[in-house]
C-alpha positions in Angstrom: 100.4 89.0 83.6 101.9 92.1 85.3 105.0 91.7 87.4 103.2 92.6 90.6 100.7 89.8 89.9 103.6 87.3 89.5 105.0 88.5 92.9 101.6 88.2 94.5 101.3 84.6 93.2 104.8 83.7 94.6 104.0 85.1 98.0 100.7 83.3 97.9 102.5 80.0 97.6 104.3 80.7 100.9 100.8 81.6 102.3 99.5 78.2 101.1 102.3 76.3 102.8 102.6 78.0 106.2 99.2 76.8 107.6 99.9 73.2 106.5 103.2 73.2 108.4 102.0 74.5 111.7 98.3 73.6 112.0 97.6 70.9 114.6 101.0 71.1 116.3 101.3 71.9 120.0 103.5 74.6 121.4 106.0 71.9 122.5 106.0 70.3 119.0 106.5 73.7 117.4 109.5 74.3 119.6 111.0 70.8 119.0 114.6 70.9 117.7 115.8 67.8 116.0 119.1 66.7 117.7 118.7 69.7 120.1 120.3 72.1 117.6 118.2 72.4 114.5 115.9 75.3 114.0 112.4 74.7 115.4 109.3 75.1 113.3 108.2 78.0 115.5 111.5 79.7 114.9 111.4 79.1 111.1 107.9 80.4 110.7 108.5 83.4 113.0 111.8 84.2 111.2 110.4 84.0 107.6 107.5 86.2 108.7 109.7 88.7 110.5 111.9 88.9 107.4 109.0 89.4 105.0 107.4 92.0 107.4 110.7 93.9 107.7 111.5 93.9 104.0 108.0 94.9 102.8 107.7 97.6 105.5 111.0 99.0 104.4 110.0 99.0 100.7 106.6 100.5 101.5 108.0 103.0 104.0 105.5 101.8 106.6 105.6 100.5 110.1 106.1 96.8 110.5 103.0 94.7 111.3 105.1 93.3 114.2 104.8 96.6 116.0 101.8 98.3 114.3 99.4 95.4 115.2 100.9 94.6 118.5 102.5 91.2 117.7 105.7 92.2 119.4 103.8 92.4 122.7 101.6 89.4 122.0 104.6 87.1 121.4 106.5 88.6 124.4 109.8 87.1 123.2 113.0 88.1 125.1 114.3 89.7 121.9 114.8 93.3 120.7 111.8 94.7 118.8 113.8 94.9 115.6 115.1 91.3 115.7 114.3 89.2 112.7 116.3 86.2 113.6 119.4 86.8 111.5 122.5 85.5 113.3 120.6 83.8 116.1 122.6 81.4 118.2 121.0 78.3 119.8 119.8 80.2 122.9 118.0 82.8 120.7 116.4 80.0 118.6 115.2 78.4 121.9 113.6 81.6 122.9 111.2 81.7 120.0 108.2 79.7 121.3 104.6 80.4 120.4 101.3 78.7 119.8 100.3 77.9 116.3 97.3 80.3 116.2 99.6 83.2 117.1 102.2 82.3 114.6 99.5 81.9 111.9 97.8 85.2 112.9 101.1 87.1 112.5 101.9 85.4 109.2 98.4 86.1 107.8 98.6 89.8 108.8 102.0 90.1 107.1 100.8 88.3 104.0 97.7 90.6 103.8 100.0 93.7 104.1 102.4 92.2 101.5 99.5 91.6 99.0 98.1 95.1 99.7 101.6 96.7 99.0 102.2 94.6 95.9 98.8 95.3 94.3 99.6 99.0 94.1 103.0 98.7 92.5 103.8 99.8 89.0 106.7 98.5 86.8 108.6 101.6 87.6 108.1 101.0 91.3 109.7 97.6 90.9 112.7 99.2 89.1 113.4 101.6 92.0 116.9 101.1 93.5 116.6 100.3 97.2 120.1 99.4 98.1 123.3 100.8 96.5 125.7 98.7 98.6 125.6 96.0 95.9 126.9 95.8 92.4 124.5 96.0 90.6 122.4 98.0 93.0 119.4 96.2 94.3 115.9 97.1 93.0 112.6 96.7 94.8 111.9 93.7 92.5 115.1 92.0 93.4 114.5 92.6 97.1 111.1 91.0 96.8 112.3 88.0 94.9 115.1 87.4 97.5 112.4 87.6 100.2 110.3 85.0 98.4 113.3 82.8 98.0 114.2 83.0 101.7 110.5 82.4 102.7 110.2 79.3 100.5 113.5 77.9 101.8 112.3 78.3 105.4 108.8 77.0 104.9 110.4 74.0 103.2 112.7 73.5 106.1 109.7 73.8 108.5 107.8 71.2 106.4 110.8 68.8 106.7 111.1 69.5 110.4 107.4 68.7 110.9 108.1 65.2 109.7 110.7 64.8 112.5 108.5 66.0 115.3 107.6 63.3 117.8 103.9 62.8 118.2 102.3 63.6 121.6 
């Protein structure tokens, strides 16, 4: 199995989990924050999708799905267009509210773009250094693996949070 096939498989596992976490939940349930301070399911799914979108677009030298397909406008969040959720305070987390179909549409569009990008990669593409601020420098493969790790953690957190959401 080629390395890009392994990466596609890993991102597909996130793709399998996201619909399970958000399908059937209302906007209010998606925005629910256990104890008033935990991250909401909407924020977790939006954030993992924004991070994946940002990282893959950077690696592929393409525009993010967020702007290219109009999701920034459709979500209409009171956040900067480049915001991915890193460093959000409680008020910013509260501001990320969306319906499940919109969250899912954005995630699916990013996943499709990710798979398209990965399918065209060679082993040498994965070895390309993309960030020299670290020792050792970060390669495209390492950046993709860290994105998968972040996505899996957040979708797991969202799955846990779903179990805490009050029924309507």
